[in-house]
C-alpha positions as CSV (number, residue, x, y, z in Angstrom):
1,M,8.1,16.3,-13.8
2,Q,5.2,18.7,-13.5
3,K,1.9,17.3,-12.1
4,W,-1.4,18.6,-13.6
5,Y,-4.3,18.6,-11.1
6,T,-7.8,19.9,-11.6
7,V,-9.2,22.3,-9.1
8,N,-9.9,20.5,-5.8
9,S,-8.4,17.2,-6.9
10,M,-6.6,14.7,-4.8
11,R,-4.4,11.6,-5.2
12,V,-5.7,8.2,-4.1
13,E,-4.7,4.6,-4.9
14,V,-6.6,1.5,-5.8
15,A,-4.9,-1.8,-4.9
16,Y,-5.6,-5.5,-5.7
17,A,-3.4,-8.5,-5.2
18,L,-3.4,-12.2,-6.0
19,P,-0.6,-14.5,-4.7
20,E,1.2,-14.3,-8.0
21,K,0.3,-10.7,-9.2
22,Q,-0.3,-7.3,-7.5
23,K,-1.3,-3.9,-8.8
24,I,-1.5,-0.5,-7.3
25,I,-3.1,2.2,-9.5
26,A,-2.6,5.9,-8.6
27,L,-5.5,8.2,-9.5
28,D,-6.2,11.9,-9.4
29,V,-9.9,12.3,-8.5
30,E,-12.1,15.2,-7.4
31,E,-12.9,15.9,-3.8
32,G,-16.0,14.0,-2.9
33,C,-15.2,11.0,-5.1
34,T,-16.6,7.8,-3.5
35,V,-14.8,4.6,-2.9
36,R,-16.8,2.8,-5.6
37,D,-16.2,5.6,-8.1
38,A,-12.4,5.3,-7.6
39,V,-12.6,1.6,-8.1
40,R,-14.5,2.1,-11.4
41,R,-12.1,4.8,-12.6
42,S,-9.0,2.6,-11.8
43,N,-9.9,0.2,-14.6
44,I,-8.6,-2.5,-12.4
45,H,-10.7,-5.0,-14.3
46,V,-8.3,-4.6,-17.3
47,F,-5.6,-6.2,-15.2
48,F,-7.9,-8.6,-13.2
49,P,-10.9,-9.5,-15.4
50,D,-12.5,-11.6,-12.7
51,V,-12.9,-8.5,-10.5
52,D,-16.5,-7.1,-10.6
53,V,-16.0,-3.5,-9.8
54,E,-19.7,-3.1,-8.9
55,T,-19.7,-5.7,-6.2
56,V,-16.2,-6.3,-5.0
57,K,-15.7,-5.9,-1.2
58,V,-13.4,-3.0,-0.4
59,G,-11.5,-1.3,2.4
60,I,-9.3,1.7,3.1
61,F,-5.9,0.8,4.6
62,G,-7.2,-2.6,5.8
63,K,-10.4,-1.3,7.3
64,A,-13.6,-2.6,5.6
65,V,-15.9,0.0,4.0
66,R,-19.6,-0.8,4.5
67,N,-21.0,1.4,1.8
68,A,-18.6,2.1,-1.0
69,D,-21.2,3.9,-3.0
70,E,-21.5,6.6,-0.4
71,Q,-18.2,6.9,1.5
72,A,-16.1,9.7,0.2
73,L,-12.3,9.3,-0.1
74,K,-9.7,11.6,1.4
75,E,-6.3,12.7,0.0
76,G,-3.8,9.9,0.0
77,E,-6.1,7.0,0.9
78,R,-5.5,3.6,-0.6
79,V,-8.6,1.6,-1.6
80,E,-8.0,-2.2,-1.3
81,L,-10.1,-4.7,-3.1
82,Y,-10.7,-7.9,-1.2
83,R,-10.8,-11.4,-2.6
84,E,-13.4,-13.9,-1.4
85,L,-12.0,-16.4,1.1
86,K,-11.7,-19.9,-0.1
87,V,-11.9,-21.4,3.4
88,D,-13.4,-19.9,6.5
89,P,-10.6,-18.8,8.8
90,K,-12.0,-20.9,11.7
91,Q,-12.2,-24.0,9.6
92,A,-8.6,-23.4,8.3
93,R,-7.4,-23.2,11.9
94,A,-9.3,-26.4,12.8
95,N,-7.8,-28.2,9.8
96,R,-4.3,-27.1,10.8
97,A,-4.8,-28.2,14.4
98,A,-6.2,-31.6,13.2
99,K,-3.2,-32.1,10.9
100,T,-0.6,-31.3,13.7
101,T,-2.3,-33.8,16.1
102,K,-2.0,-36.5,13.5
103,D,1.8,-35.9,13.1
């Protein structure tokens, strides 16, 4: 299978996951494409309508990106979209600890 790339293009991925459904979308983008631009171009909201591509928190390979509108991507990077936490991690640990002391 032959791949068609534009001049100075690169391959990146955009990933999102719920407990019951995951999606990784491969994109060919131009050099200098920002993290937010890649999220917009992925059309991830078609698969996950609750995702707001303009405000969703993102990272690259598990490391948070502070300014997705300015950070340029590099060849092969995977942009990960993060879900909001339902429970604060500290509170979740405290809840588990309290439960085990009752047992």
